[in-house]
PDB file of N, CA, C, O and CB in Angstrom:
ATOM      1  N   UNK A   1    -112.795  50.077  30.441  1.00  0.00           N
ATOM      2  CA  UNK A   1    -112.082  49.034  31.133  1.00  0.00           C
ATOM      3  C   UNK A   1    -110.814  49.648  31.738  1.00  0.00           C
ATOM      4  O   UNK A   1    -110.103  50.406  31.077  1.00  0.00           O
ATOM      5  CB  UNK A   1    -111.747  47.849  30.172  1.00  0.00           C
ATOM      6  N   UNK A   2    -110.554  49.324  32.950  1.00  0.00           N
ATOM      7  CA  UNK A   2    -109.372  49.828  33.655  1.00  0.00           C
ATOM      8  C   UNK A   2    -108.162  48.989  33.284  1.00  0.00           C
ATOM      9  O   UNK A   2    -108.188  47.765  33.405  1.00  0.00           O
ATOM     10  CB  UNK A   2    -109.590  49.814  35.190  1.00  0.00           C
ATOM     11  N   UNK A   3    -107.117  49.638  32.837  1.00  0.00           N
ATOM     12  CA  UNK A   3    -105.870  48.949  32.496  1.00  0.00           C
ATOM     13  C   UNK A   3    -104.844  49.227  33.576  1.00  0.00           C
ATOM     14  O   UNK A   3    -104.632  50.379  33.956  1.00  0.00           O
ATOM     15  CB  UNK A   3    -105.339  49.395  31.104  1.00  0.00           C
ATOM     16  N   UNK A   4    -104.218  48.197  34.062  1.00  0.00           N
ATOM     17  CA  UNK A   4    -103.161  48.339  35.062  1.00  0.00           C
ATOM     18  C   UNK A   4    -101.814  48.355  34.347  1.00  0.00           C
ATOM     19  O   UNK A   4    -101.621  47.644  33.360  1.00  0.00           O
ATOM     20  CB  UNK A   4    -103.221  47.185  36.120  1.00  0.00           C
ATOM     21  N   UNK A   5    -100.911  49.144  34.834  1.00  0.00           N
ATOM     22  CA  UNK A   5     -99.584  49.219  34.243  1.00  0.00           C
ATOM     23  C   UNK A   5     -98.538  48.980  35.313  1.00  0.00           C
ATOM     24  O   UNK A   5     -98.794  49.171  36.502  1.00  0.00           O
ATOM     25  CB  UNK A   5     -99.360  50.578  33.560  1.00  0.00           C
ATOM     26  N   UNK A   6     -97.375  48.566  34.887  1.00  0.00           N
ATOM     27  CA  UNK A   6     -96.240  48.428  35.805  1.00  0.00           C
ATOM     28  C   UNK A   6     -95.168  49.416  35.361  1.00  0.00           C
ATOM     29  O   UNK A   6     -95.064  49.759  34.183  1.00  0.00           O
ATOM     30  CB  UNK A   6     -95.681  46.949  35.826  1.00  0.00           C
ATOM     31  N   UNK A   7     -94.408  49.846  36.292  1.00  0.00           N
ATOM     32  CA  UNK A   7     -93.369  50.817  36.014  1.00  0.00           C
ATOM     33  C   UNK A   7     -92.244  50.188  35.201  1.00  0.00           C
ATOM     34  O   UNK A   7     -91.790  49.084  35.500  1.00  0.00           O
ATOM     35  CB  UNK A   7     -92.826  51.400  37.314  1.00  0.00           C
ATOM     36  N   UNK A   8     -91.805  50.896  34.180  1.00  0.00           N
ATOM     37  CA  UNK A   8     -90.693  50.402  33.373  1.00  0.00           C
ATOM     38  C   UNK A   8     -89.431  50.403  34.224  1.00  0.00           C
ATOM     39  O   UNK A   8     -89.109  51.395  34.879  1.00  0.00           O
ATOM     40  CB  UNK A   8     -90.501  51.267  32.091  1.00  0.00           C
ATOM     41  N   UNK A   9     -88.729  49.294  34.206  1.00  0.00           N
ATOM     42  CA  UNK A   9     -87.515  49.169  35.000  1.00  0.00           C
ATOM     43  C   UNK A   9     -87.782  48.683  36.411  1.00  0.00           C
ATOM     44  O   UNK A   9     -86.852  48.526  37.202  1.00  0.00           O
ATOM     45  CB  UNK A   9     -86.803  50.483  35.051  1.00  0.00           C
ATOM     46  N   UNK A  10     -89.046  48.443  36.735  1.00  0.00           N
ATOM     47  CA  UNK A  10     -89.386  47.942  38.065  1.00  0.00           C
ATOM     48  C   UNK A  10     -88.880  46.522  38.260  1.00  0.00           C
ATOM     49  O   UNK A  10     -88.703  45.774  37.299  1.00  0.00           O
ATOM     50  CB  UNK A  10     -90.897  47.995  38.288  1.00  0.00           C
ATOM     51  N   UNK A  11     -88.653  46.166  39.503  1.00  0.00           N
ATOM     52  CA  UNK A  11     -88.126  44.837  39.824  1.00  0.00           C
ATOM     53  C   UNK A  11     -89.088  43.738  39.393  1.00  0.00           C
ATOM     54  O   UNK A  11     -88.649  42.687  38.927  1.00  0.00           O
ATOM     55  CB  UNK A  11     -87.846  44.724  41.321  1.00  0.00           C
ATOM     56  N   UNK A  12     -90.377  43.959  39.537  1.00  0.00           N
ATOM     57  CA  UNK A  12     -91.360  42.933  39.195  1.00  0.00           C
ATOM     58  C   UNK A  12     -91.799  42.972  37.738  1.00  0.00           C
ATOM     59  O   UNK A  12     -92.505  42.069  37.289  1.00  0.00           O
ATOM     60  CB  UNK A  12     -92.560  43.077  40.073  1.00  0.00           C
ATOM     61  N   UNK A  13     -91.404  43.985  36.996  1.00  0.00           N
ATOM     62  CA  UNK A  13     -91.871  44.141  35.618  1.00  0.00           C
ATOM     63  C   UNK A  13     -91.615  42.915  34.740  1.00  0.00           C
ATOM     64  O   UNK A  13     -92.545  42.481  34.060  1.00  0.00           O
ATOM     65  CB  UNK A  13     -91.210  45.338  34.999  1.00  0.00           C
ATOM     66  N   UNK A  14     -90.413  42.328  34.710  1.00  0.00           N
ATOM     67  CA  UNK A  14     -90.196  41.149  33.866  1.00  0.00           C
ATOM     68  C   UNK A  14     -91.049  39.951  34.278  1.00  0.00           C
ATOM     69  O   UNK A  14     -91.518  39.198  33.425  1.00  0.00           O
ATOM     70  CB  UNK A  14     -88.739  40.760  33.900  1.00  0.00           C
ATOM     71  N   UNK A  15     -91.247  39.775  35.565  1.00  0.00           N
ATOM     72  CA  UNK A  15     -92.054  38.653  36.050  1.00  0.00           C
ATOM     73  C   UNK A  15     -93.510  38.841  35.648  1.00  0.00           C
ATOM     74  O   UNK A  15     -94.148  37.906  35.165  1.00  0.00           O
ATOM     75  CB  UNK A  15     -91.935  38.515  37.583  1.00  0.00           C
ATOM     76  N   UNK A  16     -94.035  40.044  35.846  1.00  0.00           N
ATOM     77  CA  UNK A  16     -95.424  40.317  35.491  1.00  0.00           C
ATOM     78  C   UNK A  16     -95.633  40.228  33.986  1.00  0.00           C
ATOM     79  O   UNK A  16     -96.682  39.762  33.541  1.00  0.00           O
ATOM     80  CB  UNK A  16     -95.842  41.696  35.997  1.00  0.00           C
ATOM     81  N   UNK A  17     -94.661  40.665  33.195  1.00  0.00           N
ATOM     82  CA  UNK A  17     -94.754  40.535  31.740  1.00  0.00           C
ATOM     83  C   UNK A  17     -94.803  39.060  31.348  1.00  0.00           C
ATOM     84  O   UNK A  17     -95.567  38.680  30.461  1.00  0.00           O
ATOM     85  CB  UNK A  17     -93.560  41.238  31.049  1.00  0.00           C
ATOM     86  N   UNK A  18     -94.002  38.239  31.994  1.00  0.00           N
ATOM     87  CA  UNK A  18     -94.002  36.799  31.722  1.00  0.00           C
ATOM     88  C   UNK A  18     -95.331  36.148  32.058  1.00  0.00           C
ATOM     89  O   UNK A  18     -95.815  35.297  31.312  1.00  0.00           O
ATOM     90  CB  UNK A  18     -92.897  36.121  32.502  1.00  0.00           C
ATOM     91  N   UNK A  19     -95.916  36.539  33.162  1.00  0.00           N
ATOM     92  CA  UNK A  19     -97.224  36.003  33.556  1.00  0.00           C
ATOM     93  C   UNK A  19     -98.284  36.427  32.546  1.00  0.00           C
ATOM     94  O   UNK A  19     -99.126  35.627  32.138  1.00  0.00           O
ATOM     95  CB  UNK A  19     -97.611  36.483  34.980  1.00  0.00           C
ATOM     96  N   UNK A  20     -98.231  37.692  32.151  1.00  0.00           N
ATOM     97  CA  UNK A  20     -99.223  38.246  31.216  1.00  0.00           C
ATOM     98  C   UNK A  20     -99.137  37.579  29.849  1.00  0.00           C
ATOM     99  O   UNK A  20    -100.164  37.321  29.221  1.00  0.00           O
ATOM    100  CB  UNK A  20     -99.028  39.759  31.067  1.00  0.00           C
ATOM    101  N   UNK A  21     -97.933  37.299  29.386  1.00  0.00           N
ATOM    102  CA  UNK A  21     -97.766  36.744  28.042  1.00  0.00           C
ATOM    103  C   UNK A  21     -97.803  35.220  27.999  1.00  0.00           C
ATOM    104  O   UNK A  21     -97.830  34.645  26.911  1.00  0.00           O
ATOM    105  CB  UNK A  21     -96.473  37.219  27.462  1.00  0.00           C
ATOM    106  N   UNK A  22     -97.805  34.558  29.137  1.00  0.00           N
ATOM    107  CA  UNK A  22     -97.808  33.095  29.165  1.00  0.00           C
ATOM    108  C   UNK A  22     -99.017  32.521  28.429  1.00  0.00           C
ATOM    109  O   UNK A  22     -98.877  31.580  27.648  1.00  0.00           O
ATOM    110  CB  UNK A  22     -97.794  32.596  30.608  1.00  0.00           C
ATOM    111  N   UNK A  23    -100.192  33.079  28.671  1.00  0.00           N
ATOM    112  CA  UNK A  23    -101.402  32.595  28.005  1.00  0.00           C
ATOM    113  C   UNK A  23    -101.321  32.835  26.497  1.00  0.00           C
ATOM    114  O   UNK A  23    -101.799  32.025  25.703  1.00  0.00           O
ATOM    115  CB  UNK A  23    -102.651  33.284  28.589  1.00  0.00           C
ATOM    116  N   UNK A  24    -100.716  33.947  26.120  1.00  0.00           N
ATOM    117  CA  UNK A  24    -100.564  34.269  24.698  1.00  0.00           C
ATOM    118  C   UNK A  24     -99.654  33.263  23.995  1.00  0.00           C
ATOM    119  O   UNK A  24     -99.964  32.809  22.894  1.00  0.00           O
ATOM    120  CB  UNK A  24    -100.003  35.688  24.531  1.00  0.00           C
ATOM    121  N   UNK A  25     -98.556  32.921  24.617  1.00  0.00           N
ATOM    122  CA  UNK A  25     -97.618  31.949  24.045  1.00  0.00           C
ATOM    123  C   UNK A  25     -98.286  30.583  23.914  1.00  0.00           C
ATOM    124  O   UNK A  25     -98.140  29.914  22.891  1.00  0.00           O
ATOM    125  CB  UNK A  25     -96.343  31.841  24.916  1.00  0.00           C
ATOM    126  N   UNK A  26     -99.012  30.173  24.940  1.00  0.00           N
ATOM    127  CA  UNK A  26     -99.713  28.881  24.883  1.00  0.00           C
ATOM    128  C   UNK A  26    -100.734  28.853  23.751  1.00  0.00           C
ATOM    129  O   UNK A  26    -100.867  27.846  23.056  1.00  0.00           O
ATOM    130  CB  UNK A  26    -100.411  28.592  26.220  1.00  0.00           C
ATOM    131  N   UNK A  27    -101.452  29.954  23.566  1.00  0.00           N
ATOM    132  CA  UNK A  27    -102.444  30.028  22.503  1.00  0.00           C
ATOM    133  C   UNK A  27    -101.793  29.915  21.127  1.00  0.00           C
ATOM    134  O   UNK A  27    -102.277  29.173  20.273  1.00  0.00           O
ATOM    135  CB  UNK A  27    -103.230  31.331  22.606  1.00  0.00           C
ATOM    136  N   UNK A  28    -100.713  30.637  20.909  1.00  0.00           N
ATOM    137  CA  UNK A  28    -100.017  30.595  19.610  1.00  0.00           C
ATOM    138  C   UNK A  28     -99.453  29.196  19.367  1.00  0.00           C
ATOM    139  O   UNK A  28     -99.498  28.703  18.239  1.00  0.00           O
ATOM    140  CB  UNK A  28     -98.872  31.656  19.557  1.00  0.00           C
ATOM    141  N   UNK A  29     -98.930  28.555  20.396  1.00  0.00           N
ATOM    142  CA  UNK A  29     -98.420  27.188  20.231  1.00  0.00           C
ATOM    143  C   UNK A  29     -99.531  26.221  19.842  1.00  0.00           C
ATOM    144  O   UNK A  29     -99.307  25.318  19.036  1.00  0.00           O
ATOM    145  CB  UNK A  29     -97.746  26.711  21.520  1.00  0.00           C
ATOM    146  N   UNK A  30    -100.718  26.396  20.399  1.00  0.00           N
ATOM    147  CA  UNK A  30    -101.835  25.493  20.097  1.00  0.00           C
ATOM    148  C   UNK A  30    -102.356  25.663  18.676  1.00  0.00           C
ATOM    149  O   UNK A  30    -102.929  24.728  18.117  1.00  0.00           O
ATOM    150  CB  UNK A  30    -102.966  25.722  21.077  1.00  0.00           C
ATOM    151  N   UNK A  31    -102.167  26.842  18.079  1.00  0.00           N
ATOM    152  CA  UNK A  31    -102.647  27.040  16.709  1.00  0.00           C
ATOM    153  C   UNK A  31    -101.857  26.211  15.708  1.00  0.00           C
ATOM    154  O   UNK A  31    -102.353  25.912  14.622  1.00  0.00           O
ATOM    155  CB  UNK A  31    -102.569  28.512  16.331  1.00  0.00           C
ATOM    156  N   UNK A  32    -100.636  25.839  16.062  1.00  0.00           N
ATOM    157  CA  UNK A  32     -99.752  25.053  15.199  1.00  0.00           C
ATOM    158  C   UNK A  32     -99.481  25.759  13.866  1.00  0.00           C
ATOM    159  O   UNK A  32     -99.236  25.122  12.841  1.00  0.00           O
ATOM    160  CB  UNK A  32    -100.361  23.676  14.941  1.00  0.00           C
ATOM    161  N   UNK A  33     -99.533  27.100  13.914  1.00  0.00           N
ATOM    162  CA  UNK A  33     -99.159  27.920  12.763  1.00  0.00           C
ATOM    163  C   UNK A  33     -97.784  28.485  13.077  1.00  0.00           C
ATOM    164  O   UNK A  33     -97.575  29.053  14.150  1.00  0.00           O
ATOM    165  CB  UNK A  33    -100.220  29.072  12.474  1.00  0.00           C
ATOM    166  N   UNK A  34     -96.874  28.340  12.182  1.00  0.00           N
ATOM    167  CA  UNK A  34     -95.550  28.881  12.432  1.00  0.00           C
ATOM    168  C   UNK A  34     -94.532  28.292  11.489  1.00  0.00           C
ATOM    169  O   UNK A  34     -94.880  27.680  10.479  1.00  0.00           O
ATOM    170  CB  UNK A  34     -95.136  28.630  13.860  1.00  0.00           C
ATOM    171  N   UNK A  35     -93.295  28.477  11.820  1.00  0.00           N
ATOM    172  CA  UNK A  35     -92.188  27.961  11.019  1.00  0.00           C
ATOM    173  C   UNK A  35     -91.579  26.760  11.719  1.00  0.00           C
ATOM    174  O   UNK A  35     -91.462  26.729  12.944  1.00  0.00           O
ATOM    175  CB  UNK A  35     -91.118  29.054  10.777  1.00  0.00           C
ATOM    176  N   UNK A  36     -91.200  25.789  10.937  1.00  0.00           N
ATOM    177  CA  UNK A  36     -90.545  24.604  11.496  1.00  0.00           C
ATOM    178  C   UNK A  36     -89.061  24.891  11.675  1.00  0.00           C
ATOM    179  O   UNK A  36     -88.371  25.328  10.754  1.00  0.00           O
ATOM    180  CB  UNK A  36     -90.758  23.361  10.583  1.00  0.00           C
ATOM    181  N   UNK A  37     -88.605  24.634  12.868  1.00  0.00           N
ATOM    182  CA  UNK A  37     -87.185  24.716  13.182  1.00  0.00           C
ATOM    183  C   UNK A  37     -86.804  23.334  13.682  1.00  0.00           C
ATOM    184  O   UNK A  37     -87.071  22.983  14.831  1.00  0.00           O
ATOM    185  CB  UNK A  37     -86.860  25.855  14.251  1.00  0.00           C
ATOM    186  N   UNK A  38     -86.190  22.568  12.825  1.00  0.00           N
ATOM    187  CA  UNK A  38     -85.951  21.166  13.143  1.00  0.00           C
ATOM    188  C   UNK A  38     -87.287  20.441  13.176  1.00  0.00           C
ATOM    189  O   UNK A  38     -88.038  20.469  12.201  1.00  0.00           O
ATOM    190  CB  UNK A  38     -85.200  21.015  14.498  1.00  0.00           C
ATOM    191  N   UNK A  39     -87.582  19.796  14.287  1.00  0.00           N
ATOM    192  CA  UNK A  39     -88.840  19.079  14.434  1.00  0.00           C
ATOM    193  C   UNK A  39     -89.881  19.900  15.182  1.00  0.00           C
ATOM    194  O   UNK A  39     -90.998  19.436  15.409  1.00  0.00           O
ATOM    195  CB  UNK A  39     -88.608  17.768  15.153  1.00  0.00           C
ATOM    196  N   UNK A  40     -89.517  21.123  15.564  1.00  0.00           N
ATOM    197  CA  UNK A  40     -90.407  21.955  16.382  1.00  0.00           C
ATOM    198  C   UNK A  40     -91.058  23.020  15.507  1.00  0.00           C
ATOM    199  O   UNK A  40     -90.393  23.675  14.705  1.00  0.00           O
ATOM    200  CB  UNK A  40     -89.628  22.616  17.557  1.00  0.00           C
ATOM    201  N   UNK A  41     -92.364  23.182  15.674  1.00  0.00           N
ATOM    202  CA  UNK A  41     -93.094  24.244  14.982  1.00  0.00           C
ATOM    203  C   UNK A  41     -93.275  25.390  15.969  1.00  0.00           C
ATOM    204  O   UNK A  41     -93.887  25.217  17.023  1.00  0.00           O
ATOM    205  CB  UNK A  41     -94.483  23.734  14.432  1.00  0.00           C
ATOM    206  N   UNK A  42     -92.748  26.550  15.630  1.00  0.00           N
ATOM    207  CA  UNK A  42     -92.876  27.699  16.514  1.00  0.00           C
ATOM    208  C   UNK A  42     -93.463  28.873  15.748  1.00  0.00           C
ATOM    209  O   UNK A  42     -93.134  29.100  14.584  1.00  0.00           O
ATOM    210  CB  UNK A  42     -91.514  28.076  17.124  1.00  0.00           C
ATOM    211  N   UNK A  43     -94.330  29.609  16.412  1.00  0.00           N
ATOM    212  CA  UNK A  43     -94.967  30.756  15.789  1.00  0.00           C
ATOM    213  C   UNK A  43     -94.720  32.045  16.539  1.00  0.00           C
ATOM    214  O   UNK A  43     -95.191  33.105  16.126  1.00  0.00           O
ATOM    215  CB  UNK A  43     -96.432  30.522  15.673  1.00  0.00           C
ATOM    216  N   UNK A  44     -93.980  31.969  17.648  1.00  0.00           N
ATOM    217  CA  UNK A  44     -93.774  33.159  18.456  1.00  0.00           C
ATOM    218  C   UNK A  44     -92.403  33.117  19.132  1.00  0.00           C
ATOM    219  O   UNK A  44     -91.966  32.075  19.622  1.00  0.00           O
ATOM    220  CB  UNK A  44     -94.887  33.294  19.506  1.00  0.00           C
ATOM    221  N   UNK A  45     -91.744  34.260  19.145  1.00  0.00           N
ATOM    222  CA  UNK A  45     -90.506  34.456  19.904  1.00  0.00           C
ATOM    223  C   UNK A  45     -90.695  35.673  20.786  1.00  0.00           C
ATOM    224  O   UNK A  45     -91.286  36.666  20.361  1.00  0.00           O
ATOM    225  CB  UNK A  45     -89.263  34.627  18.959  1.00  0.00           C
ATOM    226  N   UNK A  46     -90.198  35.604  22.006  1.00  0.00           N
ATOM    227  CA  UNK A  46     -90.238  36.743  22.915  1.00  0.00           C
ATOM    228  C   UNK A  46     -88.825  37.050  23.375  1.00  0.00           C
ATOM    229  O   UNK A  46     -88.061  36.151  23.728  1.00  0.00           O
ATOM    230  CB  UNK A  46     -91.168  36.465  24.127  1.00  0.00           C
ATOM    231  N   UNK A  47     -88.490  38.328  23.368  1.00  0.00           N
ATOM    232  CA  UNK A  47     -87.199  38.769  23.880  1.00  0.00           C
ATOM    233  C   UNK A  47     -87.423  40.111  24.547  1.00  0.00           C
ATOM    234  O   UNK A  47     -87.863  41.068  23.909  1.00  0.00           O
ATOM    235  CB  UNK A  47     -86.115  38.862  22.745  1.00  0.00           C
ATOM    236  N   UNK A  48     -87.117  40.175  25.836  1.00  0.00           N
ATOM    237  CA  UNK A  48     -87.351  41.384  26.628  1.00  0.00           C
ATOM    238  C   UNK A  48     -88.816  41.770  26.493  1.00  0.00           C
ATOM    239  O   UNK A  48     -89.685  41.005  26.912  1.00  0.00           O
ATOM    240  CB  UNK A  48     -86.418  42.558  26.171  1.00  0.00           C
ATOM    241  N   UNK A  49     -89.114  42.921  25.928  1.00  0.00           N
ATOM    242  CA  UNK A  49     -90.516  43.323  25.776  1.00  0.00           C
ATOM    243  C   UNK A  49     -90.964  43.283  24.313  1.00  0.00           C
ATOM    244  O   UNK A  49     -91.930  43.951  23.946  1.00  0.00           O
ATOM    245  CB  UNK A  49     -90.724  44.727  26.343  1.00  0.00           C
ATOM    246  N   UNK A  50     -90.281  42.517  23.486  1.00  0.00           N
ATOM    247  CA  UNK A  50     -90.630  42.381  22.072  1.00  0.00           C
ATOM    248  C   UNK A  50     -91.250  41.016  21.818  1.00  0.00           C
ATOM    249  O   UNK A  50     -90.848  40.012  22.404  1.00  0.00           O
ATOM    250  CB  UNK A  50     -89.388  42.583  21.177  1.00  0.00           C
ATOM    251  N   UNK A  51     -92.238  41.003  20.930  1.00  0.00           N
ATOM    252  CA  UNK A  51     -92.897  39.764  20.523  1.00  0.00           C
ATOM    253  C   UNK A  51     -92.825  39.674  19.006  1.00  0.00           C
ATOM    254  O   UNK A  51     -93.185  40.621  18.306  1.00  0.00           O
ATOM    255  CB  UNK A  51     -94.384  39.708  21.025  1.00  0.00           C
ATOM    256  N   UNK A  52     -92.361  38.536  18.498  1.00  0.00           N
ATOM    257  CA  UNK A  52     -92.257  38.306  17.061  1.00  0.00           C
ATOM    258  C   UNK A  52     -93.141  37.117  16.711  1.00  0.00           C
ATOM    259  O   UNK A  52     -93.008  36.045  17.302  1.00  0.00           O
ATOM    260  CB  UNK A  52     -90.772  38.058  16.625  1.00  0.00           C
ATOM    261  N   UNK A  53     -94.039  37.301  15.753  1.00  0.00           N
ATOM    262  CA  UNK A  53     -94.879  36.221  15.259  1.00  0.00           C
ATOM    263  C   UNK A  53     -94.291  35.720  13.948  1.00  0.00           C
ATOM    264  O   UNK A  53     -93.910  36.517  13.090  1.00  0.00           O
ATOM    265  CB  UNK A  53     -96.355  36.690  15.072  1.00  0.00           C
ATOM    266  N   UNK A  54     -94.217  34.402  13.790  1.00  0.00           N
ATOM    267  CA  UNK A  54     -93.647  33.776  12.593  1.00  0.00           C
ATOM    268  C   UNK A  54     -94.691  32.917  11.901  1.00  0.00           C
ATOM    269  O   UNK A  54     -95.508  32.267  12.554  1.00  0.00           O
ATOM    270  CB  UNK A  54     -92.411  32.927  12.952  1.00  0.00           C
ATOM    271  N   UNK A  55     -94.659  32.919  10.581  1.00  0.00           N
ATOM    272  CA  UNK A  55     -95.573  32.066   9.831  1.00  0.00           C
ATOM    273  C   UNK A  55     -94.941  31.692   8.495  1.00  0.00           C
ATOM    274  O   UNK A  55     -94.103  32.417   7.960  1.00  0.00           O
ATOM    275  CB  UNK A  55     -96.935  32.772   9.613  1.00  0.00           C
ATOM    276  N   UNK A  56     -95.358  30.554   7.975  1.00  0.00           N
ATOM    277  CA  UNK A  56     -94.820  30.055   6.716  1.00  0.00           C
ATOM    278  C   UNK A  56     -95.547  30.613   5.508  1.00  0.00           C
ATOM    279  O   UNK A  56     -94.939  30.775   4.450  1.00  0.00           O
ATOM    280  CB  UNK A  56     -94.883  28.557   6.692  1.00  0.00           C
ATOM    281  N   UNK A  57     -96.818  30.908   5.636  1.00  0.00           N
ATOM    282  CA  UNK A  57     -97.634  31.295   4.498  1.00  0.00           C
ATOM    283  C   UNK A  57     -98.148  32.720   4.667  1.00  0.00           C
ATOM    284  O   UNK A  57     -98.204  33.239   5.782  1.00  0.00           O
ATOM    285  CB  UNK A  57     -98.802  30.323   4.321  1.00  0.00           C
ATOM    286  N   UNK A  58     -98.517  33.339   3.572  1.00  0.00           N
ATOM    287  CA  UNK A  58     -98.964  34.740   3.551  1.00  0.00           C
ATOM    288  C   UNK A  58    -100.184  34.965   4.453  1.00  0.00           C
ATOM    289  O   UNK A  58    -100.242  35.976   5.153  1.00  0.00           O
ATOM    290  CB  UNK A  58     -99.298  35.163   2.113  1.00  0.00           C
ATOM    291  N   UNK A  59    -101.143  34.062   4.454  1.00  0.00           N
ATOM    292  CA  UNK A  59    -102.377  34.244   5.206  1.00  0.00           C
ATOM    293  C   UNK A  59    -102.194  33.977   6.707  1.00  0.00           C
ATOM    294  O   UNK A  59    -102.975  34.466   7.524  1.00  0.00           O
ATOM    295  CB  UNK A  59    -103.452  33.333   4.650  1.00  0.00           C
ATOM    296  N   UNK A  60    -101.198  33.227   7.055  1.00  0.00           N
ATOM    297  CA  UNK A  60    -101.019  32.780   8.439  1.00  0.00           C
ATOM    298  C   UNK A  60    -100.747  33.905   9.437  1.00  0.00           C
ATOM    299  O   UNK A  60    -101.267  33.831  10.550  1.00  0.00           O
ATOM    300  CB  UNK A  60     -99.897  31.801   8.498  1.00  0.00           C
ATOM    301  N   UNK A  61     -99.971  34.941   9.117  1.00  0.00           N
ATOM    302  CA  UNK A  61     -99.748  35.995  10.116  1.00  0.00           C
ATOM    303  C   UNK A  61    -101.043  36.654  10.581  1.00  0.00           C
ATOM    304  O   UNK A  61    -101.181  36.983  11.759  1.00  0.00           O
ATOM    305  CB  UNK A  61     -98.823  37.051   9.550  1.00  0.00           C
ATOM    306  N   UNK A  62    -101.997  36.851   9.659  1.00  0.00           N
ATOM    307  CA  UNK A  62    -103.263  37.461  10.062  1.00  0.00           C
ATOM    308  C   UNK A  62    -104.020  36.553  11.023  1.00  0.00           C
ATOM    309  O   UNK A  62    -104.672  37.043  11.945  1.00  0.00           O
ATOM    310  CB  UNK A  62    -104.126  37.767   8.833  1.00  0.00           C
ATOM    311  N   UNK A  63    -103.947  35.243  10.823  1.00  0.00           N
ATOM    312  CA  UNK A  63    -104.581  34.302  11.740  1.00  0.00           C
ATOM    313  C   UNK A  63    -103.952  34.389  13.128  1.00  0.00           C
ATOM    314  O   UNK A  63    -104.656  34.357  14.138  1.00  0.00           O
ATOM    315  CB  UNK A  63    -104.474  32.870  11.198  1.00  0.00           C
ATOM    316  N   UNK A  64    -102.631  34.498  13.174  1.00  0.00           N
ATOM    317  CA  UNK A  64    -101.950  34.637  14.462  1.00  0.00           C
ATOM    318  C   UNK A  64    -102.304  35.959  15.142  1.00  0.00           C
ATOM    319  O   UNK A  64    -102.517  35.998  16.354  1.00  0.00           O
ATOM    320  CB  UNK A  64    -100.435  34.536  14.273  1.00  0.00           C
ATOM    321  N   UNK A  65    -102.367  37.031  14.369  1.00  0.00           N
ATOM    322  CA  UNK A  65    -102.717  38.333  14.936  1.00  0.00           C
ATOM    323  C   UNK A  65    -104.141  38.307  15.483  1.00  0.00           C
ATOM    324  O   UNK A  65    -104.393  38.835  16.566  1.00  0.00           O
ATOM    325  CB  UNK A  65    -102.570  39.446  13.877  1.00  0.00           C
ATOM    326  N   UNK A  66    -105.072  37.703  14.752  1.00  0.00           N
ATOM    327  CA  UNK A  66    -106.457  37.605  15.227  1.00  0.00           C
ATOM    328  C   UNK A  66    -106.543  36.801  16.517  1.00  0.00           C
ATOM    329  O   UNK A  66    -107.271  37.177  17.436  1.00  0.00           O
ATOM    330  CB  UNK A  66    -107.346  36.966  14.154  1.00  0.00           C
ATOM    331  N   UNK A  67    -105.802  35.693  16.592  1.00  0.00           N
ATOM    332  CA  UNK A  67    -105.801  34.875  17.810  1.00  0.00           C
ATOM    333  C   UNK A  67    -105.219  35.654  18.985  1.00  0.00           C
ATOM    334  O   UNK A  67    -105.760  35.606  20.090  1.00  0.00           O
ATOM    335  CB  UNK A  67    -105.003  33.577  17.589  1.00  0.00           C
ATOM    336  N   UNK A  68    -104.125  36.366  18.753  1.00  0.00           N
ATOM    337  CA  UNK A  68    -103.505  37.170  19.819  1.00  0.00           C
ATOM    338  C   UNK A  68    -104.432  38.292  20.265  1.00  0.00           C
ATOM    339  O   UNK A  68    -104.544  38.578  21.457  1.00  0.00           O
ATOM    340  CB  UNK A  68    -102.164  37.757  19.344  1.00  0.00           C
ATOM    341  N   UNK A  69    -105.093  38.924  19.304  1.00  0.00           N
ATOM    342  CA  UNK A  69    -106.004  40.015  19.634  1.00  0.00           C
ATOM    343  C   UNK A  69    -107.153  39.532  20.512  1.00  0.00           C
ATOM    344  O   UNK A  69    -107.515  40.192  21.486  1.00  0.00           O
ATOM    345  CB  UNK A  69    -106.552  40.652  18.360  1.00  0.00           C
ATOM    346  N   UNK A  70    -107.726  38.381  20.166  1.00  0.00           N
ATOM    347  CA  UNK A  70    -108.828  37.867  20.971  1.00  0.00           C
ATOM    348  C   UNK A  70    -108.359  37.483  22.373  1.00  0.00           C
ATOM    349  O   UNK A  70    -109.090  37.680  23.344  1.00  0.00           O
ATOM    350  CB  UNK A  70    -109.468  36.662  20.284  1.00  0.00           C
ATOM    351  N   UNK A  71    -107.165  36.944  22.485  1.00  0.00           N
ATOM    352  CA  UNK A  71    -106.624  36.573  23.803  1.00  0.00           C
ATOM    353  C   UNK A  71    -106.328  37.811  24.641  1.00  0.00           C
ATOM    354  O   UNK A  71    -106.635  37.834  25.833  1.00  0.00           O
ATOM    355  CB  UNK A  71    -105.344  35.729  23.644  1.00  0.00           C
ATOM    356  N   UNK A  72    -105.742  38.828  24.043  1.00  0.00           N
ATOM    357  CA  UNK A  72    -105.399  40.036  24.797  1.00  0.00           C
ATOM    358  C   UNK A  72    -106.635  40.855  25.147  1.00  0.00           C
ATOM    359  O   UNK A  72    -106.650  41.527  26.178  1.00  0.00           O
ATOM    360  CB  UNK A  72    -104.422  40.892  24.003  1.00  0.00           C
ATOM    361  N   UNK A  73    -107.681  40.814  24.308  1.00  0.00           N
ATOM    362  CA  UNK A  73    -108.933  41.470  24.666  1.00  0.00           C
ATOM    363  C   UNK A  73    -109.582  40.772  25.854  1.00  0.00           C
ATOM    364  O   UNK A  73    -110.214  41.412  26.695  1.00  0.00           O
ATOM    365  CB  UNK A  73    -109.893  41.489  23.468  1.00  0.00           C
ATOM    366  N   UNK A  74    -109.420  39.448  25.913  1.00  0.00           N
ATOM    367  CA  UNK A  74    -109.989  38.666  27.017  1.00  0.00           C
ATOM    368  C   UNK A  74    -109.313  39.010  28.343  1.00  0.00           C
ATOM    369  O   UNK A  74    -109.969  39.076  29.383  1.00  0.00           O
ATOM    370  CB  UNK A  74    -109.852  37.161  26.734  1.00  0.00           C
ATOM    371  N   UNK A  75    -107.987  39.231  28.299  1.00  0.00           N
ATOM    372  CA  UNK A  75    -107.253  39.542  29.513  1.00  0.00           C
ATOM    373  C   UNK A  75    -107.603  40.937  29.957  1.00  0.00           C
ATOM    374  O   UNK A  75    -107.091  41.409  30.972  1.00  0.00           O
ATOM    375  CB  UNK A  75    -105.740  39.402  29.302  1.00  0.00           C
TER     376      UNK A  75
END
């Protein structure tokens, strides 16, 4: 499979990263696995090029990783 890359520091790099990860964020939100912050359940944080997965229970991180892996393999 051919993988396309963008240049680090390129003008379009942050935009393309956002487009690429949008489906991933939506998928993690739909799983409803994560930590409650107030009334909101969140399972993922993104900052720059870092992704953090959050879960309340020991088994939950593996479920999030499996979901992310299947989504990224699809892309």
